[in-house]
N, C-alpha and C positions, 0 to 999 in steps of 0.2 A: 779771519774767518771762513769758516767752511757752510756750503751751503747745503741744503736738507736733500738727501738723496734722491726722492722721488716727491715730485709735485704734480697737483693736478690743479688744473684751471679747470672749470665745469661752467655749463651754463652761458657760454660766451658764443658772438658773431665773429668768426673766423674768416679774417682773409687772408688765406694761404700765401698768396701772391706767388704760386706755382706757376707752371707753363698755362693751365688752363685757367689759371686767375679764377679758381672757385672758391665761393664764399659758402662756406657752410656753418649751421648751429650746431653747436656741441663742446667736446673738451678736447684740450690736449694734457698729454701725459707727459712730465719729465723726468727722467731717469740718467743720474750720474751725467748732470751736463748737458745731455742730447734729447733731442724730441722723441721719443717713445711711439707716441700715436697721436693722428688727428683725426678728429670726429665723432664716433662713437666712443662713448667711456670704457674704459678697459676693467678687466677684471685684474683683482691684486691691490694690495695695499698701498698707500702713498704715505708719506710721512706728513704733510701740508698738503689740505684741499681748500682752494680760493672760488667763491662764488662770485663770476663774472658778473652776473645780472643782467646778462645781454648786453655786456659792453664790448667793444670791438678790440677783437684780440688779432696783432698783426706783427709781423717781423720788425725790430728795431731797427731804427733809421739809420742808413750808413753815411756819414757827410765825409766826400773825398777832398775837402778842401778847407782846410782851418789852419789857424796858428794859435796854440793854446799861450805860448807864452805871451801873445798882445792881448789878453783880456784884461790884463791891469791899466791898458792903455784907453779903455773905454773912455770917451766923452775928452779924451784930451787931443784928438786930432780930427776933428771935425770941418766941414766945409772947405778940405783942400783938393786940389788934383792931383793924380798920382804921385806922380814924380815929388812933386812939392809936398806931399803929405808924407813921402817915404823920407827925404833930407831934411824936413825940419822936427817931425816928429818922432815916427816909428825907428827909424835907425839910431837916432840917439837914445830914445828909450831902450831897445834891443841890448843895446851895448852898455847901458846903466845895470842891466838886469845883474844880481848878485844869485847866488844859489838860492836864499830864503824868499826873495821877491819872485823867482820863476817857479819854485814849487808853489808861492799863494797863488800866482796866477793858473797855474796847472791845475791847482784843487778847485779854484772859481769855475773855471771853464768846464770841468768835468762835472761838479754839482750842477750847473746851468744844463750842460747836453743830457745827463742821465733823468733830471726831472723834466724835461721836454721829449723824450723818448729816443734821443741819440744813442746807441750803442757802441759805435765804430765810427772812430775817426782815421784818416789822412791826415797827418799833421805835417806842417813844415815851422821848425821850430827856430830860434835863433843859432849862432855861429858857436857859442859857448855852452857849457855845462848841459849839455843834454843828457846827460846820464840821469839827473835831476827829474826831467820829464819822465823817462822810462821808470825810475824808482817810484815816482808819485802814481802813476798810471798803474803801475803793477798792485801798488797798495789800493786803490780804489775802485779796483775789477774792472774797468773797461777794457775792450778792445780795443788796439791803434797798429798803426802802422806810422813810425815815427821817423823823421829825417832831420839829422842837421843840417841847418843853412848852410852852403857853399859859397864864399864869395872870396875872389882873390884879384878881380881886376876892376876896381872902382875906387878913383880916387876922390869919390865925393862921398865915400862912408867913413864913419868914425873909425880911427884908427883900430880900436878893439874890435870891430867888425873884418877888420882887411886880413885875409888869410895868406900865406904862401900855399901856392899850388900844392905841393906834397904833401903838406901837413894839414890841408884841407881834405884829401884823399885818405891819409893815413888815419885821422880821426876818425872819417866816416866808416872807415872797413872795421875799426875798434870797437865801436858802437854797434856795429852789425854783428861782430864776434861775441861780443860780451850779451847781447839783448836779443838776437834773432831766434824765436820760439820759446821765448821767455814766458812766466806767468802760465804754465798750462797751456802754451801754445796762442796766448791773447794777445802779445806783443810780437812786432817783426820791424826789421828796420830798412829803411829807401834811401836812396841816393837823392840827395835836393838840392842840386844848384839853383839858386835862387830863381834870375833869369838872364837870359843873353846879356844884358847890359852889364851886371857884375861879374860876368864870369870870362874867363881866358877861353878862346877857342882848345886850347892847352888842356885845360879843365874839363870842356865840356867833352872833348873826345875820350879822354880819360875815363869819364863817368861811361860814357856808352859804352867802352871796352868792358868797365867791370860789371856793369850791368848785364852785359851778355852772358860773362863768365859767372858771375855768380847768381843768376836767375834774378834779380831783384828790381824792385820797381825804381823808376827814376821820377822826382816830383817837382815840378817847375812851374814857372808861370808863363804865358806866352799870349804875345797879342791883346794884352789887356786896354791898353789906350792908344788913340792916333799918335802922340809923343811916343811912346815906347817904340811903335813899331818904326817910326822914322829915325829914332836913335839907333837900333837895331839895323836899319838898313845903310846908315851910314857906317857904322862899324864893322860890317860884315863885306862892304864893296860892294852894297847894292841888292844883296839877298833880301827876301820878306823873310819874317820871323820863323817861319815854319821851314820854309828853305833852308834857312841857315841851320836851324836845329837837325833837317836831316843832312846836311851838309857834313855834321859833325859826327854822324851816326847814331845820334838820339832817337830818330824817329823810328821806333819800331814799337811792337806790341807791350813794351814795358814801361813806355812812357807815357804818364798822367800831366794833362797840360791846364792848367788852371786858366779858365777865361775864354781865352780865343773869342774875344768879342768883336774883332778886325780880322778876319780870316779870309782871305780872297776865296773864289771858287775854285782855282788852281790848288791853294792850300787845304782845302775843303777835300777835293780829291786824293792828295797826299794823305790827309789824315784817315781815309776809310781806306786807302790802299796798304796803308802800313799800321793798321788797328791801333794807332794813337787815342788813348783815352783822354776825353775832353771833360773837366770838371766845372760846371757851369754854376755861378755864384750871382744871382740876378738882385739880391740885396744891396751887395758889394758893388756889383757895378752901377746900379742907381745911384748911389749915395756918393761916390767917387766921381759922378757924372762921365763914367768911361763908356757908357752905350749899352745896347741890347744884342745880346750875341743871335745870331742866325741858327738855332737850336732845332726850329722846324725843319730847316734845308738840311743841317749835318744829320739829324735823325733818319731823314728820307734817304740819305746816303749810307745808312748803315753804320754809322761813327755813334759810339759808346759816348753817351752823354749821362753823367751823372750831376748829384747836386752838393754845393756844400756852402756854408754862412759866409765862409771868409773867416778873417779876423773879427775881434769885437773892437778893433780900433777902426774898420771901416765900413761894418755893419751895426755894430753896438746891439746885437741879438743874434745868439745861436740857435735860434728856433727852426727847426726844419719846417713845421706847418708853413711857417711864413715863406720859408725859398719856395716850398711846393707852388703855395697859392701865386706867388711873383712870378714864377714859370711859368705856369699856365696863362695868367692873365696879360702877360706881356708878349707871350706869342699871339694872342688875340689882338692885341693892339697892332703887332709887326705886320700879321699875317690876316688871320680872321677869327673870329670865335669857334673853338673847337679843333684848331691847328694844334694845339697840345692839351688833349683832355686830364679832366682830374684822373682818371686811370693813369694815364702816361706819367704825369708827375709823380705819381704812387710809386709805380715802377721805376722810375729814376730814382726814387728817395731809398728804394730797396734792392731789387734786384741787379738793377745799373750799376748800383754802388759797390756790391759785391765781385759783378764782373770786373768793374775798373780794377779793384784791388786783388784780384786772381782768387778772391775767396767763394766763388759761387757754388762750388761743391759743397761750403762748409755754413755760410749765412745767406742772408737776405730772401727766405722763405720760409713758411711753416710746413716742413715736410718730416716724415721720418727719418732720422738718422742724424741729421742737422744740428749742428750746434743751437742751443736753446736761449738764443737772444732773441726777446720780444718783448712788447709792451700791450699793457690793456689800457684803451681809450675810454673814458667816460661817456656815457649817451645822454644821462636823465638829467640834461641840464638846458635852461630855456634857450640860447644862442644856438642850439643842435637841433632843437626842433622843428619841423616834423619828421627831420630824418629820412626822407622818401628815398635817399639813393646815398650808399656806405660811400662810395668814392667821391661822391659832390661833399657829402658831410665831412668828411676826413680834410678834403682839401681845402675846400671854400669856407666853411665855417669853424672847423676845431682850431684850438690853441694848443700850445703847449703846455699850458696849465691843467689842461684834463687829462694830463696821463696821469694815472691813477697807479701803476706797477709798471716798474723797468726791470728786466732780468737778462743778465748776460753770464752765459756759459752756467746757468741753471741756476745762478744764485739771485735772489732777489736783492736789488740795490735801491729801488724806489719801491715802497710798500705804503698805500693809503695816502698819496701824493707827496710822502717824505722819505728823503734819502735814507737809508740805513746804515750807512757808515760815515755820515757825516752831519754836523750842526748847523744847518743854513746861515743861523743868527752869526756864529761863531766865524764861518768862512767869510759873511761879507765882511764882518768886522776886522777879520784878518787883511782881506784884499783891501779896504780903504788903507789900512795903516801901512801897506807895504805899497800899494801907489803914492801915498804921499813921498815915502822915501824915495821910491823910484824917480819921481818927478824933479825932487831936488837933485837926485845925481845926475838926472839928464839936463838939467839948467832948463826945465819947461817951464 
């Protein structure tokens, strides 16, 4: 399916998310997948014209930590702490995935993400069959940075997830060669060592070297729970989690570290000095009882903190509106109201996500020349009135179901609240069938 070459969205309230955070009323012109103009309606013909009727037009959300492969696990792994959750539910189900169930999980995730305004994800998949995820995302039109999970050092994981170090590296490199830059540049590959608990030092050091050589992102988990922090301290000979990652050479501007709930002041200094990107997942951290990350303090140090829903196995929702609201309100509890404003939260969901992925020149704001990844959010709804302040409305009042249109690379993937490439009823039915099959295979 191809997009119209020229699309005009007129009569919109445009949150540009540019450096000045300008909000303007007017039009956005899209030509050949990129933003041609913002503000005044340009001359010239457009293939398609959409009247926004005053709705909010803003960049698509960029979720920097998700697990598309876990979407079928929704509701199968509730009410457990992190390590128990992994060992009893998530690892067995990841090991049980087949190409068909992995495809169903990716389609289910993509449909929910696109319908709630997320246009780009950084996702960590399971150990095997990651080509399926790339293939599915290529067909569905999303933008994504995808990493094959790397695990070579944990006796408690199922045999199918236990890799040999060299094989894990070789497969990750092969995926990068096959998929980096695919789908008109929408897809790229990252290295994704799961976390220090499941990776040998040899693997972590090799990934650090490869990341520098290949100029590739590294996507991992760090300091999510206190139990995990203690396990890492034991296996590393007394180092804290981020100190250990620094010892292996991983703590560079390429590192994207999910969670960072239990980071010391010294670790925060390290994160700032090395420009490590922090991926904050408030909904997941709450549901797993992991804690509340010191986001206010990290941002005050200049650390890049972006947002993600994590997986549906530990959040159950993949809705960025929920994560923005939680991010802001939880810092109010930790510190004071306004410690993380609604505007801050929306910045984290857009510009900061683009920065984390090294894509700030391409996405994250509505500016001429950037990729046309954007969403239109309805305003004419009772739960959004009186709509006095755009930032407040979008972060504290709006919901994913208010997304009327989603565009990626100039193609409309959600129009009038419905996906254009998918049938939601079929997606849900296929997902239920695949999840039942997966649970049997995993003996859950």
